N, C-alpha and C positions, 0 to 999 in steps of 0.2 A: 504494500500500500504506500503510495507516494503522496507527498504534499502538493500544494498548489505550485505550479510552475516547474515541477520535476519532469524530466524526460526519461523515456524508457528506450530499450533497444528498438531498432526500426522494425524488427520482426515480432516483437512482443505485443500480443493483443492488448488493447486498452479497454478496460471495462469501466463504464461510468454509470452510476446509479442515478435515480431521479434526483432533482434538485433538493427535495426535502429530506433525502435519506440522511440518517444520523451515522456517526462513526460506528456504532454498534451494528448497524445494517451491513456496513462494509466488512466488518470483522467476521460476522457470521458467514457471509458469502465466501470470504477468503478461507475460512476454516473448512468449508466444504470443498472448495477448489483445490486445497492442498492436502486433501485426504487420499488415502490409497484407493478408496472406492471411486472417487472422481478420476484418479489417474488410470485405473482399470478401464473405465468407460471411455475416456478420451483416447486411449491407445487402441481401442477397438474401432474407432470411427475416424481418427486422424491419420494423416499420411505418414507412412513409415519411410524415413529418409535413409535407412540402411544401418550398417554396423559401424560404430565409431572405431572399434578396434583397440587393442592394447599392444604395447610394444613387446619386442622380444619374440615375435612369431607365435605368441600364445593365441589359441583359437578363441575368438570372442564368444560371449554368451548372450542370451536373449536380453538381459538388462543393459547391454551395451547399445542396443538399437536406439537411434535418435528419431524423434517425432517432431512434426511441425504442428503445433496446436493453433489452428486458425480460429478467427473470431466467430465465423459462422457455426463451426462445430461446438465451440464453447457455449454459444448462445443456446444450443439445443440440449445442453447437459440437464438432466432431470434433477431438480433439487428436492431435498427431503421436506416432507410436509411440516414437520415440527423441528425447528432449528434452535429454539431457546437454549437447550442444554449445551450447544456448541459455543455459546458466547464467552463463557468464562475461560474455556480452553483457548479460544482464539485470542482473547484479550491478553492472557498470560503469555502465550507464544509471541505475540507482537511485542509486548513489553520487554521480555527477556531477550528476544532476538535483537531488538534495538540496542539494549544495554550492551550486549556482547559485541555488536558491530561497532559501537562507539569506543569500546575498550581497546584502542589500537596501540601498537608499539610507539607510533609517532607521538601519541598523546603522552605516554610515559616520558619520552625524551623531552618534550616541550616543558613538562611540569617538573622534572627532576634532574635533568642533565646539569643545570647550573649549580646544583647542590653538591656535585661531585660524583665520581664513579661508583662509590659504595651505595649512595642513595639511589642512583639510577639502576644499578644491578638489583638491589632489593625490590625496587618497584617492578622490574621485569619479571622477577621470580613470583612476586605476589600476583602479577597479571596472569601468569600461566595458571596458577591455582584458581583464580577467579574465573578465567575463561573455561577451565575444565568443569567447574561447578555449574556455570551457566549452560554449557553444552549438555551436561548431564540432565539438567532440568528440561532443556529443549527436547532431548531424546525421549524422556519420560512423557512430556506433554503431547508430543506428536503421536506417540504410540497410543496414548489414551484417546486422542482425537480420532485416530483411525478406528479404534474399536467402538467408540461411541457412534461413529458413522455406520458401522456394520449394523448396529441396533436401529438407528434412525432410518436406514434404508431397508430394514427388516431382512438383512442377510442372515442374521442369526439372533433370535430374541434373547439369548443368554450371553450375548457378547460383552456386556458391561456389568460390572458389579456396582450396585446402587450406592455403596458407601465410600466410593473413591473420593479422597479429599484433595482439594486443589490448593490448600494453604502452602505457601512457599516453604515453611518450616517442615512440612510433612513430605516434601518431595523426596523420594528415595534416590540414592546414588545409583544411577543407571549408566552403563557404558554401551556403546555400540557393540554388538555381538551377543548381548543378553536378551534381545528381543526374540519372541517365540519363533518367528520364521527363520531367524539366523541360527538358533539352536537346532532346528530341524535340518537346516542346510548343512551345518557343521557335522551333525551325526551322519547324514547321507554321504558327505564328503569323505569321512573316515572309512565308511564301507567301500566306497569306490576305490580309494587309495589302497586299501587292504587287498581288494580283488586284483588290482593291477600288480601289487607286490607279489601276490601269490600266483601270478601268471594266468589268471582267469580272464576269459574274454568278456569285455564289457562295451556297450555302445555309448556309455557316458564317460565323460572326462572329469577330472577334479576341478572344482570351482576356483576361480581366481578372485572371487568377491572379497575375501578377507585380506589377501595380499594387496589388492588395488586400494582398499580403503584403510590399510594399516590397522586392521581389527584383529584382536586376539580371539580365535574361535572358542566358543563355549559349547561343550557337549553335555554338561551336567548342570542342572539348576542349582546344585549345591554351591556353585561359584558365586551365586547372587547372595550378597551379604544381608540385605534387608529381608527379614522373614515374611513380612506382609506382601512385599512385591514378589518375592519368590513364589509364594502361594498363588498369587494372581497369574504369574507366568505359567505355572504348572496347570492351573485351571484352563488357561487359554490353549495350552498345548493339547490338552484333552479335548477341548472343543474343536480344534482344527482337525484332530485325528478322526473325529466322527462326522465332520461337516465337509462335504464336497465343495460347497460354495466358499467356505473359508479357506480351504486348500487352494482354491483358484486365486483368491485375492492376496493371501499371505505368501507372496513370492517376491524375490528381489526386484523383479521387473516393475512392481507397482509401489514399492516402499521407498521412503526417503533415504537418500544416501548420506551417511555421516562419515566424514574422513577424520582420521587421527591428525590433530593439528601438528604441523612441523614448526614448532616454536623457534628452533634455532634458525631455520631459513627465514622465517618472518622477521626475526630480530636483525639478522644480517642485512636483509634488504632494507629495513627501515633505518637502521643506523647508517648504512651507506647513503640512502636517500637523503637523510637529514644533513649529513656532512656535505654531500653534493649541493644541496640547496644553499647551505651556508657559504660554500665556495662561490656558487653562482651569484649570490647576493653581493659578495665582495667584488666579483668580476664585473658586475654591472656598473660599479663606481669607477672603474679604471678606463681611462681614455687611450691607453697604450698597451701593447702586448706585455705579458709578464711570464716569468719562469715559475716553476713549481716551488723553488726555494723562496722566491719573493712572496708567493701566496702563503707559504708556511709561516714566514715571519709575521705576516699580517694577522694570521688566525691563531697562532700558538698561544697567545696570552689569554684566550677566552676559556674560562672554566668549563663551559658546556662542550667546547670542541675537545678539550683534554679528556673529559669524562666519556664522551662518545668513542673516542679513539681507544681509550683504555679498555672499555667494555668490548669493543669490536675486536681488538687484538688479543685481549686477555693478558696484557702486560703493561707495566708502567713505563718501560723503556722503549716504547714504540717509536717509529720514525714517521713524523707527520708528512714529510716529503714523500715517503713511500706510499702512505695511504692516499695522498692526493694524486700521486702518479697513477695508482691503480684505478681510481675513479675517473680521472681526466682522460686517460688513454682509452677507456671504454665508452667515453661519452664525448668524443671529439672527432672531427673529420677535417682533412686538409681542404683548403680552398681551391687548390689547383687540380684540374680534372685528371691530369696525367698521374697524379698521386692517389687518385680515388678509384679509377677504373682500370681494368685490364684492356687489352686491345679490342676485344669484341664489345666491351662496354663503351669504349671511346667512339666506336661506330654508332652506337645508339645515342650517345651524347651529341654527336654531330647532327643527327636527325632532330633531336630536341632543340639544338641551337638554330637550325633552319626554321623550325616552327616559331621559336621566339622572335627571330628576325622578321618573319611574316607578320607576327602579331604587332611588332613595333611599327611595321609599315601600315598595318590596319589602323593603328592608333593615330597615324599621321593623315588618315583619311583615304588611303589607297584601298582599292577593291582587290582583294586577293583571296585565294582559296587556301585555308590553313589546314594541312593534313594532321591526322592524329599520330603522334610519335609512338614508337614502340615502347613496350614496357620492359623494365630491367628484370634480370634474374640474379640469383645469388652468385652465379659464376661470372657476372659482369664486373664485380667489385674486387678491388685489390685485397681487401680484408673482409672476412665474414662479418666483422663488427660494423663495417660501413653499411653492409646490406641490412643488418638488423635496425640500424638507425634511419636508413633512408627508404627501404622497401621498393616495390616494383615501379612506383611513380617518382622515385628519387626525391621524396619530400623531406626536407631537413627536420630532424627531430632532436639533433644533438644539442647539448648545452654550450659547447665550446668549439672554437676554431683552432686547428693546429697549423701554425705558420711554418710548415715544413719546407716552403720555398726559400726561406731565409738561409743563405749559405753559412756553414759553420755553426748554425744554431741547432745542435743535436745533443742528445743525452741530457745532462743537467742544464745545458744552455737552451734547450727546446723552448720555443715561445708559443703562448696560447692567448686567446682572447675570447670575449663573450660572443656567442653566436647570435645574440639578439641585437648586435650593432646594425644600424641602418646601412644601406648600400653606400651612402655618403661617408659615414664613419669608417666603414671597412675599407673603402677605396683610399681614404686619407691615411689609414694605418699602413696600407701597402706602400704608398708613396713615401711615408716616413721611414719605413724599413728599407726601402730602396736607397734613400738618402744616407741612412746609417751604413748600409753595405758599401756604398760608393766611398764614404769616408774611410772605410776599412781597406780601401784599395782594390775592391773587386771590379773587374771589367763589366761593361754593360751586358755582354753576352751571358755572364753568370747571373745576371739579375733579371733576365727575361721572365722568369717565373713570377717574380714579384710585380713587375710592370704589367704583365698580362692580367694579374689579379685585379689591378685597378682599371685597366683598359676594358676588360670584359664587363665590369660593373657600370660603365659610363651611361648606357641607356636608362638604367634605373636611377642613377645619380641625377640625371637630367630631370626626372619626374620630381625629385625632391628639391633640387637646387640647380637650375639651368646654368647659372653663372659659374658655380663650382665645377660642373661637368665640363664646361668650356675651358676653364683654367687647368683642370687635370689633363684634358686631352692635349692641350698645348704643351704641357710639361713632358708628357710621354712622347709626343711627336718630335719634340726637340731632342730627345735622347735616341730614338730609334727610327725616325723618319715619318713622313706624312701618313703612311699606311698603318701606323701604329704597330703593335706587336702582332705579327702575322702568325698563322698556324705553323708555317715553316720554321719561324724563329722559335716558337714554343716547343716544337718537336725536337729541334737541335738541343735546346736547353734541357729537355726531359731526358734525352739520350745521354748527355754529359753528366746530368745530376743523378742518373741511375733510377729515375722515377718509373 
């Protein structure tokens, strides 16, 4: 359920209730739509998009199949006549799910990093415990909602115990793997694996449900610590055993999938993201390129930066330069095309440049036909990291520019800048770097890469500041001739630079 102004996926059906509908009406409807009963019905009438598959050559199972739930079919879903009992389940699920979603690692960092690494680490450990408790409550509530829907849809009149309490304090500690269908699945899996081990022929294969979701299989209800909940699970197992309808619905294909959280991965990603955000915030304030050492000097005095690095590396004697290098190298792309693409990628880039030239002509009022340029593939880029940052349409998503065109600026002297600079700012930086390289005694031929960077940007600079574009053009033409930096010049430079 989204608030006003929120957007969903372009393929997600949007359901709007009547103008006078209250929040409770939305919650009751969501409760039914998120039940295993509704999932079963929808998967009978909606389009099967095929098997998603699992890596490693493992044969996919029925629950891998993806479906497209279109609005027409969802509108046809039969709703239970009496829905009031669903309200408390749905309200609690919504409340706890929102609390869990808001308990992010980033929030811990924002609130505790400035207090030091010990406070930050303690908050992350507490967050893990809190998230586990909340997920346990969600698993329990979702299972109760599923079984309540069995009763409301009259799948089985004995599906729900009337005395089930929804008080938060009364929620038993439930883990994925302890649900009745999973216990049945685990027991069946043991038999299949035993048959295979004994050399018996079987048409069934072991399930990968537990491996995919990081769930510990449970084959004995004795593993459930809460006595009341254990009794409820045992009663439901007995019901499933004697009810063909429940056997049909209580399958992995129709049940909510709960994954074991990978807290270490979450924390690594969030800590890296926070530090990258902080570096980018600093980079935005810089008008000139900088080295990693300069960035480290600017940031190392901040307690929050120190705390994040200590927790991320697990040591007090970390190298901030090394941490920044790891982040920047994974989030930067050079500005020169010869350093970004392989040979076949350069051919596609040439087609894109022809398209851009025609678009500029169109902007000048000329009537031209603008062809659709080819899409890029991963093999077109010099590094797979560039492909991940740019994609098939070469859309820049990196935070930083790597000024790899600068002669002698390698290793610790490598220069970077903020990718959010305007074309005017970027062109100005290229010309400043060229002036610096000239001062160092480098021939103009060794500076073609830098000069091309500014020359290529001139059409976009002209949109921003026509006078600056004219000035930059004159400077470059004075250095290399009236034609500017030609493709032949750039190719010779790239060959000499080893690009």
